[in-house]
C-alpha positions as CSV (number, residue, x, y, z in Angstrom):
1,M,36.3,17.1,-24.8
2,Q,32.7,16.5,-24.0
3,S,31.3,12.8,-24.2
4,S,28.4,12.5,-26.6
5,T,25.7,10.7,-24.0
6,L,22.3,11.1,-24.7
7,F,19.8,10.7,-22.0
8,Y,16.3,9.3,-23.5
9,C,12.9,9.6,-21.8
10,S,11.4,6.9,-21.0
11,F,7.9,7.9,-21.9
12,C,8.1,10.2,-24.7
13,P,10.4,10.4,-27.6
14,K,12.5,13.6,-26.1
15,T,16.5,13.5,-25.8
16,Y,18.7,15.5,-23.2
17,I,22.0,15.9,-23.1
18,Y,22.2,16.1,-19.1
19,K,20.8,13.5,-16.8
20,G,19.5,16.0,-14.4
21,S,17.4,17.7,-17.4
22,L,15.8,14.5,-18.3
23,R,14.9,13.9,-14.5
24,A,13.1,17.3,-14.4
25,H,11.5,16.6,-17.4
26,E,10.3,13.4,-16.3
27,I,8.8,14.6,-13.2
28,K,7.3,17.6,-14.3
29,K,5.8,16.3,-17.9
30,H,5.3,12.7,-16.8
31,K,4.2,12.8,-13.2
32,D,2.2,9.8,-12.7
33,N,4.9,7.5,-14.6
34,R,4.6,3.8,-13.5
35,L,8.3,2.6,-13.9
36,L,9.9,1.4,-11.3
37,H,12.7,3.8,-9.7
38,N,15.3,1.4,-10.7
39,Q,15.2,0.0,-13.9
40,Y,16.4,-3.4,-12.8
41,P,14.1,-6.2,-13.6
42,L,11.7,-7.6,-11.4
43,Y,11.6,-11.1,-10.6
44,I,9.0,-13.0,-9.9
45,P,9.2,-13.8,-6.2
46,L,9.1,-17.4,-4.7
47,F,5.8,-18.7,-3.8
48,S,6.4,-19.5,-0.1
49,D,7.8,-15.6,0.2
50,C,4.1,-14.5,-0.9
51,Q,2.1,-16.7,1.2
52,Q,4.7,-15.5,4.2
53,F,4.0,-12.0,3.0
54,C,0.1,-12.5,2.8
55,S,0.0,-14.5,6.2
56,T,2.6,-12.1,8.1
57,F,0.3,-8.9,6.9
58,I,-3.1,-10.6,7.9
59,N,-1.9,-12.1,11.4
60,L,-0.6,-8.4,12.3
61,I,-4.0,-6.9,11.0
62,Q,-5.9,-9.6,13.0
63,K,-3.9,-9.0,16.1
64,R,-5.1,-5.4,15.8
65,L,-8.8,-5.8,15.4
66,T,-9.7,-6.5,19.3
67,S,-13.1,-4.5,20.5
68,H,-11.0,-3.2,23.2
69,H,-11.8,0.6,23.1
70,S,-7.9,1.5,23.0
71,T,-7.6,-0.1,19.6
72,Q,-9.9,2.0,18.1
73,G,-8.9,5.0,15.5
74,L,-5.8,5.4,13.4
75,K,-3.1,3.0,13.4
76,V,0.1,1.9,11.8
77,I,1.8,-1.3,11.3
78,E,5.6,-1.6,10.2
79,F,7.2,-5.2,9.0
80,P,10.2,-6.1,6.9
81,C,9.5,-7.0,3.3
82,S,11.7,-7.0,0.3
83,K,11.1,-4.2,-2.3
84,N,10.5,-7.1,-4.7
85,I,7.6,-8.5,-3.2
86,F,6.0,-4.9,-2.6
87,T,6.5,-4.2,-6.3
88,F,5.1,-7.4,-7.2
89,Y,2.0,-7.0,-5.5
90,F,1.4,-3.4,-6.2
91,H,2.7,-2.2,-9.3
92,N,-0.3,-2.9,-11.1
93,E,-2.6,-0.8,-8.9
94,E,-3.8,2.4,-10.4
95,T,-2.3,4.5,-6.9
96,F,1.1,2.8,-7.1
97,R,3.8,5.6,-7.1
98,Y,7.4,6.4,-6.3
99,I,7.8,9.3,-4.8
100,H,11.7,10.4,-5.7
101,Y,12.2,12.8,-3.0
102,Q,11.2,10.3,0.1
103,R,12.7,7.4,-1.6
104,K,9.7,5.2,-1.0
105,Y,6.9,3.5,-2.8
106,N,3.4,4.0,-2.0
107,C,-0.1,2.7,-3.1
108,I,-3.3,3.8,-1.5
109,F,-6.7,1.8,-1.5
110,R,-10.3,3.8,-1.1
111,G,-13.7,2.6,-0.3
112,L,-15.2,-0.6,-1.1
113,Q,-13.5,-1.2,-4.1
114,G,-10.1,-0.9,-2.2
115,Y,-11.3,-3.3,0.4
116,Q,-12.3,-5.9,-2.1
117,R,-9.0,-5.4,-4.0
118,I,-6.9,-5.8,-1.2
119,A,-8.8,-9.2,-0.4
120,K,-8.2,-10.3,-3.9
121,L,-4.5,-9.6,-3.8
122,L,-4.1,-11.5,-0.2
123,D,-6.5,-14.1,-1.3
124,F,-8.4,-13.8,1.7
125,E,-12.2,-12.3,1.9
126,D,-12.3,-11.2,5.6
127,W,-8.6,-10.2,6.0
128,G,-9.6,-6.9,7.8
129,R,-12.8,-8.0,9.7
130,T,-13.2,-10.1,12.8
131,I,-16.3,-10.9,15.0
132,D,-15.9,-12.0,18.9
133,K,-18.0,-13.9,21.1
134,T,-19.8,-10.8,22.4
135,G,-21.1,-10.1,19.2
136,S,-18.9,-7.1,18.5
137,E,-17.4,-6.7,14.9
138,T,-13.9,-4.8,14.8
139,C,-12.9,-3.8,11.0
140,V,-10.8,-1.8,9.0
141,V,-12.7,1.3,8.3
142,F,-13.2,2.0,4.2
143,S,-16.3,4.1,4.6
144,K,-18.1,6.2,6.9
145,T,-21.5,7.8,6.8
146,N,-22.3,11.4,7.7
147,L,-24.9,11.5,10.1
148,N,-25.7,15.1,9.0
149,N,-26.9,14.4,5.3
150,Y,-25.9,10.8,5.2
151,A,-23.5,10.9,2.7
152,I,-20.8,8.4,2.6
153,E,-17.5,9.3,2.7
154,E,-14.8,7.0,1.3
155,K,-12.1,6.2,3.7
156,E,-8.5,5.2,2.4
157,V,-5.8,2.9,3.5
158,E,-2.0,3.1,2.6
159,F,0.5,0.9,2.1
160,C,4.3,2.1,1.9
161,W,7.5,0.7,1.2
162,K,11.0,2.5,2.3
163,E,14.7,1.3,2.9
164,K,15.4,1.9,6.3
165,G,19.1,1.1,8.1
166,N,22.3,2.8,7.6
167,F,24.8,0.1,7.5
168,F,22.5,-2.8,6.7
169,K,19.6,-1.9,4.5
170,Y,16.2,-3.7,4.7
171,G,12.8,-2.9,3.5
172,V,10.1,-2.0,5.6
173,I,6.3,-2.1,4.5
174,T,4.1,0.6,6.5
175,F,0.4,-0.2,6.6
176,I,-1.7,3.0,7.7
177,F,-5.5,2.1,8.4
178,E,-8.3,3.0,11.0
179,I,-10.0,0.6,13.0
180,K,-13.8,0.9,14.6
181,T,-16.1,-1.9,16.5
182,E,-19.7,-2.3,16.2
183,T,-21.7,-4.1,18.4
184,I,-24.1,-6.4,16.1
185,E,-27.1,-8.4,17.1
186,I,-27.0,-12.1,17.0
187,V,-30.8,-13.3,16.5
188,D,-31.2,-16.9,17.5
189,E,-33.8,-18.4,15.3
């Protein structure tokens, strides 16, 4: 005897007999869904956990922002982070996605608005910029000017969260970004 369990779409009124059919429908018809992968309620993390996440992230970025030529270019930072904190910070963002076949969460920020949005999330305006004693400014790249036609190309940075570990499961946040250094003139008046 067959059970009469029905599976309901979270986004529209459709109903399916098989869970696989429902999943195929949700992937095909609702590509940009905003629901979290698992339907467990998202609890609000402790204030101390949020502070620790922000300070760890800012410290790791600031350590990478040096004016040495070897620090230029595309960089990747990984550090442990709970899924709850990652989703707490990024689930309201437009580009927040769960990629089911990779089992990871992803959030991309583009251009100056992306830089400002991250600054607002971290509550630190200069999170991606340092100026050293010699007057060199090193920063995370969010836009590049094309010298041929002077068009401004918006760059993107990417935050990912993925579960790692075979025996002991833990989450890792990955931040992919580009660094550049420019010498600025300091004018004494």
